[in-house]
MIGU-70150 format. One line per 4 residues: number of its first residue (from 1); their letters; for each residue x, y, z negated of N, C-alpha, C. Coordinates in Angstrom, 2 decimals, m for minus. Layout:
BEGIN
NUM) A) X/Y/Z/X/Y/Z/X/Y/Z | ... $
This chain:
BEGIN
1) XXXX) m5.73/m21.45/1.76/m6.00/m20.48/0.71/m7.14/m20.98/m0.16 | m7.16/m20.67/m1.48/m8.25/m21.13/m2.34/m9.56/m20.47/m1.95 | m10.66/m21.18/m2.15/m11.97/m20.63/m1.82/m12.32/m19.52/m2.80 | m12.53/m18.27/m2.33/m12.83/m17.17/m3.25/m14.24/m17.27/m3.80 $
5) XXXX) m14.45/m16.66/m4.96/m15.78/m16.58/m5.56/m16.41/m15.26/m5.14 | m17.58/m15.32/m4.51/m18.20/m14.12/m3.98/m19.27/m13.58/m4.93 | m19.35/m12.25/m4.97/m20.37/m11.55/m5.73/m21.54/m11.29/m4.78 | m22.59/m12.07/m4.90/m23.66/m12.04/m3.91/m24.36/m10.69/m3.76 $
9) XXXX) m24.54/m9.87/m4.83/m25.21/m8.58/m4.61/m24.48/m7.67/m3.63 | m23.16/m7.83/m3.49/m22.40/m7.04/m2.54/m22.38/m7.76/m1.20 | m22.59/m7.02/m0.11/m22.63/m7.64/1.22/m21.39/m8.50/1.45 | m21.60/m9.66/2.04/m20.49/m10.58/2.26/m19.38/m9.95/3.09 $
13) XXXX) m19.75/m9.18/4.11/m18.71/m8.59/4.95/m17.82/m7.66/4.14 | m18.42/m6.95/3.16/m17.64/m6.03/2.33/m16.70/m6.80/1.39 | m17.18/m7.93/0.90/m16.32/m8.74/0.03/m15.17/m9.36/0.81 | m15.47/m9.85/2.01/m14.41/m10.40/2.86/m13.42/m9.30/3.24 $
17) XXXX) m13.96/m8.13/3.55/m13.10/m6.98/3.88/m12.12/m6.69/2.75 | m12.60/m6.69/1.52/m11.73/m6.39/0.38/m10.66/m7.46/0.21 | m11.05/m8.71/0.38/m10.09/m9.81/0.25/m8.99/m9.69/1.29 | m9.37/m9.45/2.54/m8.39/m9.35/3.61/m7.56/m8.08/3.50 $
21) XXXX) m8.20/m6.98/3.10/m7.46/m5.74/2.92/m6.39/m5.90/1.84 | m6.74/m6.60/0.76/m5.76/m6.81/m0.31/m4.60/m7.67/0.18 | m4.89/m8.63/1.04/m3.81/m9.44/1.61/m2.86/m8.57/2.43 | m3.43/m7.63/3.18/m2.59/m6.71/3.96/m1.76/m5.84/3.03 $
25) XXXX) m2.40/m5.28/2.01/m1.71/m4.37/1.09/m0.57/m5.06/0.35 | m0.78/m6.31/m0.02/0.21/m7.02/m0.82/1.35/m7.59/0.01 | 1.23/m7.52/1.33/2.28/m8.05/2.17/2.18/m9.54/2.40 | 0.96/m10.10/2.25/0.77/m11.53/2.48/0.93/m11.91/3.95 $
29) XXXX) 0.70/m10.94/4.84/0.73/m11.22/6.27/2.04/m10.76/6.88 | 2.57/m11.56/7.78/3.74/m11.16/8.56/3.27/m10.78/9.96 | 4.09/m10.09/10.73/3.69/m9.73/12.10/3.37/m10.94/12.97 | 3.87/m12.12/12.60/3.63/m13.32/13.40/2.32/m14.02/13.03 $
33) XXXX) 1.76/m13.70/11.87/0.54/m14.37/11.42/m0.66/m13.96/12.28 | m1.59/m14.88/12.45/m2.83/m14.60/13.17/m4.02/m14.96/12.28 | m4.98/m14.06/12.21/m6.21/m14.29/11.46/m7.30/m14.67/12.45 | m7.83/m15.86/12.31/m8.86/m16.36/13.21/m10.16/m16.46/12.42 $
37) XXXX) m11.22/m15.85/12.94/m12.46/m15.78/12.18/m13.01/m17.15/11.81 | m12.94/m18.10/12.74/m13.48/m19.43/12.46/m12.70/m20.12/11.33 | m11.39/m19.96/11.34/m10.56/m20.57/10.30/m10.82/m19.93/8.95 | m10.89/m18.60/8.93/m11.16/m17.90/7.67/m12.53/m18.26/7.13 $
41) XXXX) m13.52/m18.34/8.01/m14.88/m18.68/7.58/m14.91/m20.07/6.96 | m14.19/m21.00/7.58/m14.14/m22.36/7.03/m13.45/m22.37/5.67 | m12.34/m21.65/5.55/m11.61/m21.61/4.28/m12.45/m20.96/3.17 | m13.27/m19.97/3.54/m14.07/m19.26/2.56/m15.45/m19.89/2.34 $
45) XXXX) m15.76/m20.88/3.18/m17.04/m21.58/3.08/m18.23/m20.64/3.31 | m18.09/m19.78/4.33/m19.17/m18.87/4.71/m19.27/m18.88/6.23 | m20.26/m18.17/6.78/m20.42/m18.12/8.23/m19.38/m17.19/8.85 | m19.25/m17.27/10.17/m18.25/m16.47/10.87/m18.64/m15.00/10.96 $
49) XXXX) m19.94/m14.69/10.93/m20.38/m13.31/11.17/m19.79/m12.30/10.19 | m19.91/m12.50/8.86/m19.32/m11.51/7.94/m17.80/m11.44/8.04 | m17.17/m12.55/8.39/m15.71/m12.54/8.55/m15.32/m11.68/9.74 | m16.02/m11.88/10.85/m15.70/m11.09/12.05/m16.00/m9.61/11.82 $
53) XXXX) m17.09/m9.30/11.13/m17.41/m7.90/10.83/m16.32/m7.27/9.96 | m15.81/m8.03/8.99/m14.75/m7.52/8.12/m13.47/m7.29/8.92 | m13.14/m8.21/9.80/m11.95/m8.07/10.64/m12.06/m6.83/11.54 | m13.24/m6.60/12.08/m13.44/m5.43/12.94/m13.30/m4.13/12.14 $
57) XXXX) m13.74/m4.14/10.88/m13.56/m2.96/10.03/m12.08/m2.66/9.84 | m11.29/m3.70/9.64/m9.85/m3.52/9.45/m9.18/m3.05/10.74 | m9.69/m3.47/11.88/m9.19/m2.96/13.16/m9.51/m1.47/13.27 | m10.74/m1.11/12.92/m11.17/0.29/12.98/m10.30/1.18/12.10 $
61) XXXX) m9.85/0.65/10.96/m9.01/1.43/10.04/m7.54/1.41/10.43 | m7.21/0.68/11.48/m5.83/0.66/11.95/m4.93/m0.33/11.24 | m5.51/m1.24/10.46/m4.70/m2.20/9.72/m4.44/m3.47/10.52 | m5.36/m3.82/11.43/m5.21/m5.01/12.25/m5.36/m4.64/13.72 $
65) XXXX) m4.76/m5.46/14.58/m4.94/m5.36/16.02/m5.57/m6.66/16.52 | m6.32/m6.57/17.61/m6.89/m7.78/18.21/m5.90/m8.38/19.19 | m5.92/m9.71/19.29/m5.11/m10.43/20.27/m5.97/m11.52/20.88 | m5.43/m12.22/21.86/m6.18/m13.32/22.47/m6.26/m14.52/21.54 $
69) XXXX) m5.44/m14.52/20.49/m5.42/m15.65/19.55/m5.89/m15.25/18.16 | m6.66/m14.17/18.06/m7.14/m13.75/16.76/m6.73/m12.32/16.46 | m6.55/m12.02/15.19/m6.20/m10.68/14.74/m4.82/m10.73/14.08 | m4.07/m9.65/14.25/m2.74/m9.61/13.65/m2.50/m8.26/13.00 $
73) XXXX) m1.49/m8.22/12.15/m1.12/m6.99/11.47/m0.80/m5.91/12.50 | m1.34/m4.73/12.29/m1.11/m3.63/13.22/0.38/m3.27/13.26 | 0.88/m3.05/14.46/2.30/m2.72/14.62/2.50/m1.21/14.69 | 3.56/m0.75/14.06/3.94/0.66/14.09/5.24/0.80/14.87 $
77) XXXX) 5.27/1.72/15.82/6.55/1.96/16.48/7.35/2.97/15.67 | 8.59/3.20/16.05/9.47/4.06/15.26/8.95/5.48/15.15 | 8.32/5.96/16.21/7.77/7.32/16.17/6.63/7.42/15.16 | 5.74/6.42/15.17/4.62/6.42/14.22/5.11/6.35/12.78 $
81) XXXX) 6.13/5.55/12.54/6.70/5.47/11.18/7.23/6.84/10.76 | 7.92/7.50/11.68/8.42/8.84/11.38/7.30/9.82/11.07 | 6.20/9.73/11.82/5.06/10.62/11.57/4.43/10.34/10.21 | 4.33/9.06/9.84/3.75/8.72/8.54/4.62/9.21/7.39 $
85) XXXX) 5.94/9.11/7.54/6.81/9.62/6.48/6.79/11.15/6.43 | 6.61/11.77/7.57/6.46/13.23/7.57/5.21/13.62/6.79 | 4.13/12.84/6.98/2.90/13.09/6.23/3.11/12.83/4.74 | 3.86/11.78/4.42/4.16/11.51/3.01/4.85/12.70/2.35 $
89) XXXX) 5.83/13.28/3.05/6.55/14.42/2.49/5.63/15.62/2.28 | 4.63/15.75/3.12/3.70/16.88/3.00/2.72/16.69/1.84 | 2.28/15.46/1.60/1.19/15.24/0.65/1.61/14.68/m0.70 | 2.44/13.64/m0.71/2.69/12.92/m1.95/3.33/13.77/m3.06 $
93) XXXX) 4.33/14.60/m2.75/4.88/15.43/m3.84/3.83/16.35/m4.46 | 2.92/16.86/m3.64/1.86/17.72/m4.16/0.89/16.93/m5.02 | 0.54/15.72/m4.57/m0.34/14.86/m5.37/0.31/14.54/m6.71 | 1.61/14.26/m6.70/2.32/13.97/m7.95/2.28/15.17/m8.88 $
97) XXXX) 2.52/16.37/m8.33/2.50/17.58/m9.15/1.11/17.84/m9.73 | 0.08/17.68/m8.90/m1.28/17.89/m9.38/m1.64/16.88/m10.47 | m1.19/15.64/m10.29/m1.49/14.60/m11.28/m0.82/14.90/m12.62 | 0.37/15.49/m12.57/1.07/15.84/m13.81/0.30/16.89/m14.61 $
101) XXXX) m0.50/17.69/m13.91/m1.27/18.74/m14.59/m2.58/18.22/m15.18 | m3.06/17.08/m14.69/m4.37/16.59/m15.12/m4.31/15.27/m15.88 | m3.14/14.64/m15.93/m3.04/13.29/m16.50/m3.38/13.28/m17.99 | m4.03/12.19/m18.42/m4.25/11.96/m19.85/m3.35/10.82/m20.29 $
105) XXXX) m3.37/10.50/m21.57/m2.46/9.48/m22.09/m2.73/8.12/m21.45 | m4.00/7.79/m21.26/m4.34/6.50/m20.67/m3.79/6.39/m19.25 | m4.01/7.44/m18.45/m3.52/7.42/m17.08/m2.01/7.34/m17.01 | m1.34/8.08/m17.89/0.12/8.06/m17.90/0.65/6.67/m18.25 $
109) XXXX) 0.03/6.04/m19.25/0.46/4.69/m19.63/0.25/3.70/m18.49 | m0.86/3.85/m17.78/m1.15/2.95/m16.67/m0.13/3.10/m15.54 | 0.24/4.34/m15.24/1.24/4.57/m14.19/2.56/3.91/m14.54 | 3.03/4.14/m15.75/4.30/3.56/m16.18/4.21/2.03/m16.22 $
113) XXXX) 3.06/1.51/m16.65/2.88/0.05/m16.72/2.96/m0.58/m15.34 | 2.38/0.08/m14.33/2.43/m0.45/m12.97/3.86/m0.56/m12.47 | 4.66/0.48/m12.71/6.03/0.45/m12.21/6.89/m0.49/m13.04 | 6.58/m0.62/m14.33/7.28/m1.61/m15.14/7.04/m3.01/m14.60 $
117) XXXX) 5.78/m3.29/m14.24/5.45/m4.59/m13.65/6.17/m4.77/m12.32 | 6.19/m3.72/m11.50/6.88/m3.81/m10.22/8.36/m4.12/m10.43 | 8.98/m3.45/m11.40/10.40/m3.69/m11.68/10.65/m5.13/m12.10 | 9.72/m5.66/m12.89/9.88/m7.03/m13.39/9.69/m8.07/m12.30 $
121) XXXX) 9.03/m7.69/m11.20/8.80/m8.65/m10.11/9.72/m8.39/m8.91 | 10.64/m7.45/m9.05/11.49/m7.07/m7.91/12.34/m8.24/m7.41 | 12.68/m9.16/m8.30/13.54/m10.29/m7.91/12.75/m11.52/m7.47 | 11.43/m11.39/m7.36/10.62/m12.52/m6.88/11.09/m12.94/m5.49 $
125) XXXX) 10.80/m14.18/m5.14/11.17/m14.67/m3.81/10.40/m13.95/m2.71 | 9.18/m13.52/m3.01/8.36/m12.78/m2.05/7.88/m11.48/m2.69 | 7.50/m10.48/m1.88/7.16/m9.17/m2.45/5.70/m8.97/m2.82 | 4.87/m10.01/m2.80/3.44/m9.81/m2.99/3.10/m9.14/m4.32 $
129) XXXX) 3.65/m9.65/m5.41/3.32/m9.07/m6.73/3.86/m7.65/m6.84 | 5.03/m7.42/m6.29/5.61/m6.08/m6.29/4.70/m5.11/m5.54 | 4.30/m5.49/m4.33/3.45/m4.61/m3.52/2.11/m4.34/m4.19 | 1.55/m5.36/m4.84/0.27/m5.18/m5.53/0.41/m4.17/m6.66 $
133) XXXX) 1.51/m4.23/m7.41/1.72/m3.29/m8.51/1.90/m1.87/m7.99 | 2.63/m1.72/m6.88/2.84/m0.40/m6.30/1.52/0.18/m5.80 | 0.69/m0.66/m5.19/m0.57/m0.12/m4.70/m1.47/0.29/m5.86 | m1.46/m0.46/m6.96/m2.24/m0.04/m8.14/m1.72/1.30/m8.66 $
137) XXXX) m0.41/1.50/m8.60/0.17/2.78/m9.00/m0.44/3.91/m8.18 | m0.55/3.72/m6.87/m1.10/4.77/m6.03/m2.60/4.96/m6.25 | m3.31/3.90/m6.55/m4.73/4.05/m6.86/m4.92/4.90/m8.11 | m4.09/4.66/m9.12/m4.18/5.44/m10.36/m3.72/6.87/m10.11 $
141) XXXX) m2.58/7.01/m9.42/m2.04/8.34/m9.14/m3.06/9.21/m8.42 | m3.66/8.68/m7.37/m4.60/9.49/m6.59/m5.90/9.76/m7.36 | m6.25/8.87/m8.29/m7.45/9.11/m9.09/m7.26/10.31/m10.03 | m6.00/10.65/m10.31/m5.71/11.78/m11.20/m5.69/13.12/m10.47 $
145) XXXX) m5.60/13.07/m9.14/m5.48/14.28/m8.34/m6.85/14.93/m8.15 | m6.94/16.25/m8.34/m8.23/16.92/m8.23/m8.61/17.25/m6.79 | m7.71/17.01/m5.85/m8.02/17.21/m4.43/m8.34/15.84/m3.84 | m9.63/15.51/m3.73/m10.03/14.17/m3.33/m9.69/13.87/m1.87 $
149) XXXX) m9.74/14.88/m1.01/m9.39/14.67/0.40/m7.91/14.29/0.51 | m7.08/15.01/m0.20/m5.65/14.72/m0.20/m5.38/13.33/m0.76 | m6.04/13.01/m1.86/m5.84/11.71/m2.50/m6.25/10.57/m1.58 | m7.40/10.71/m0.92/m7.87/9.66/m0.02/m6.93/9.51/1.17 $
153) XXXX) m6.38/10.61/1.64/m5.44/10.55/2.76/m4.20/9.75/2.39 | m3.73/9.92/1.16/m2.55/9.18/0.70/m2.84/7.68/0.71 | m4.00/7.28/0.21/m4.34/5.85/0.19/m4.47/5.30/1.60 | m5.04/6.08/2.50/m5.23/5.60/3.87/m3.91/5.38/4.58 $
157) XXXX) m2.97/6.32/4.44/m1.72/6.09/5.18/m0.85/5.04/4.50 | m1.05/4.80/3.21/m0.31/3.69/2.59/m0.83/2.35/3.11 | m2.10/2.27/3.43/m2.61/1.07/4.09/m1.94/0.91/5.46 | m1.77/2.00/6.18/m1.14/1.94/7.51/0.32/1.51/7.41 $
161) XXXX) 0.95/1.77/6.26/2.35/1.40/6.08/2.53/m0.05/5.65 | 1.44/m0.82/5.59/1.53/m2.20/5.12/2.49/m3.03/5.96 | 2.42/m2.85/7.29/3.30/m3.62/8.16/4.75/m3.27/7.91 | 5.01/m2.00/7.61/6.37/m1.56/7.35/6.92/m2.18/6.07 $
165) XXXX) 6.06/m2.31/5.05/6.50/m2.88/3.78/6.94/m4.33/3.90 | 6.39/m5.04/4.90/6.82/m6.42/5.13/8.33/m6.46/5.34 | 8.85/m5.46/6.06/10.29/m5.40/6.33/11.05/m4.70/5.21 | 10.54/m3.56/4.73/11.26/m2.78/3.74/11.39/m3.49/2.41 $
169) XXXX) 10.33/m4.17/1.98/10.31/m4.78/0.66/10.68/m6.26/0.68 | 11.21/m6.74/1.79/11.65/m8.13/1.85/12.86/m8.35/0.95 | 13.66/m7.32/0.78/14.89/m7.42/m0.01/14.64/m7.03/m1.47 | 15.03/m7.88/m2.43/14.91/m7.49/m3.84/15.66/m6.19/m4.16 $
173) XXXX) 16.76/m5.95/m3.47/17.51/m4.71/m3.72/16.68/m3.49/m3.34 | 15.98/m3.56/m2.21/15.14/m2.45/m1.80/13.95/m2.28/m2.74 | 13.42/m3.40/m3.24/12.32/m3.31/m4.21/12.78/m2.62/m5.48 | 13.96/m2.99/m5.97/14.48/m2.38/m7.19/14.73/m0.89/m6.98 $
177) XXXX) 15.23/m0.52/m5.81/15.47/0.89/m5.50/14.15/1.66/m5.47 | 13.14/1.06/m4.85/11.83/1.72/m4.79/11.23/1.87/m6.19 | 11.33/0.83/m7.01/10.78/0.89/m8.37/11.46/1.99/m9.18 | 12.76/2.14/m8.99/13.49/3.20/m9.71/12.94/4.58/m9.34 $
181) XXXX) 12.70/4.79/m8.05/12.17/6.08/m7.61/10.76/6.33/m8.13 | 9.92/5.31/m8.07/8.55/5.47/m8.56/8.53/5.70/m10.07 | 9.45/5.07/m10.81/9.48/5.27/m12.25/9.83/6.71/m12.59 | 10.71/7.33/m11.82/11.05/8.73/m12.05/9.81/9.61/m11.88 $
185) XXXX) 9.00/9.29/m10.88/7.75/10.04/m10.66/6.80/9.81/m11.83 | 6.64/8.55/m12.23/5.71/8.22/m13.31/6.09/8.90/m14.62 | 7.38/8.91/m14.93/7.83/9.53/m16.19/7.64/11.04/m16.17 | 7.84/11.66/m15.02/7.63/13.11/m14.92/6.15/13.45/m15.09 $
189) XXXX) 5.28/12.62/m14.51/3.84/12.83/m14.68/3.46/12.61/m16.13 | 4.02/11.57/m16.74/3.76/11.28/m18.16/4.15/12.47/m19.03 | 5.23/13.15/m18.65/5.70/14.31/m19.42/4.91/15.57/m19.12 | 3.99/15.49/m18.16/3.20/16.66/m17.79/4.03/17.73/m17.10 $
193) XXXX) 5.05/17.30/m16.36/5.99/18.22/m15.71/5.77/18.20/m14.20 | 4.97/19.12/m13.66/4.65/19.08/m12.23/5.84/19.32/m11.32 | 6.77/20.18/m11.74/7.93/20.48/m10.89/8.82/19.25/m10.75 | 9.12/18.60/m11.87/9.95/17.40/m11.81/9.24/16.28/m11.07 $
197) XXXX) 7.93/16.15/m11.26/7.16/15.12/m10.56/7.22/15.34/m9.05 | 7.07/16.59/m8.64/7.12/16.91/m7.21/8.50/16.61/m6.64 | 9.54/17.03/m7.35/10.90/16.80/m6.86/11.25/15.31/m6.83 | 10.82/14.58/m7.86/11.10/13.14/m7.91/10.40/12.41/m6.77 $
201) XXXX) 9.17/12.82/m6.48/8.43/12.20/m5.39/9.11/12.46/m4.05 | 9.51/13.70/m3.83/10.17/14.03/m2.56/11.49/13.26/m2.42 | 12.26/13.20/m3.50/13.53/12.48/m3.44/13.29/11.00/m3.15 | 12.28/10.43/m3.78/11.97/9.01/m3.55/11.60/8.76/m2.09 $
205) XXXX) 10.79/9.63/m1.52/10.38/9.46/m0.12/11.59/9.58/0.81 | 12.49/10.50/0.50/13.68/10.66/1.35/14.59/9.44/1.26 | 14.64/8.80/0.11/15.38/7.54/0.00/14.73/6.48/0.90 | 13.39/6.47/0.92/12.68/5.54/1.80/12.98/5.80/3.26 $
209) XXXX) 13.09/7.07/3.63/13.43/7.43/5.01/14.81/6.89/5.37 | 15.76/7.06/4.45/17.11/6.54/4.68/17.09/5.03/4.86 | 16.31/4.34/4.02/16.20/2.88/4.13/15.62/2.48/5.48 | 14.56/3.18/5.91/13.94/2.87/7.20/14.93/3.06/8.35 $
213) XXXX) 15.69/4.13/8.29/16.67/4.37/9.36/17.75/3.30/9.35 | 18.18/2.91/8.15/19.21/1.87/8.04/18.72/0.56/8.65 | 17.43/0.27/8.45/16.85/m0.97/8.96/16.39/m0.85/10.42 | 16.54/0.35/10.99/16.12/0.56/12.37/14.63/0.59/12.56 $
217) XXXX) 13.90/1.06/11.53/12.44/1.02/11.57/11.81/2.35/11.97 | 12.59/3.42/12.02/12.00/4.71/12.33/12.98/5.60/13.07 | 12.41/6.58/13.77/13.21/7.57/14.48/13.37/8.80/13.59 | 14.08/9.79/14.08/14.29/11.02/13.32/12.98/11.77/13.15 $
221) X) 12.84/12.48/12.02/11.68/13.35/11.82/12.18/14.75/11.50 $
């Protein structure tokens, strides 16, 4: 990996944490990959201490698990996936509806731009750019919601779903299907229509549930 440029006023462990968290979010890691603090420290040209502290933060947040050979992407069993999608159905449609009531022109344009970018990268050989665009969509979406606890919860469980996206978004067809659903949500928010935004979000999540079941990734909810 290229040596990153660090912003010294920010603690090194926090900068390493952000770099590694973004790798998780974008789908750079597979379940077989192992993150070793000594290797990462050498690649980043820094000491092992901030790297290990950053890795432990990601373990604490449920994004990584420890192994005898380093750290790996946290695994979700079928029941956990079902629980996370149940939570999505409870929160995301409401966040979409709330965002439709508070969105300004800049926010609406940013939402649509993120999904446009995701659509344009759906046929990439790997899903990294697609996943990055989708996560930016959620960062903007949740910033528009006036319930900060609800918004933060959405971001946290989307981090937990990172391992699932490795499987779900491996197929360009599934990426295109996801982009279509997100665009319906973005356009409803852009129109300031909370009812349509809520319904589009729920429909999109239910399509995701069907995809997960088809791929054998989740149990019934």
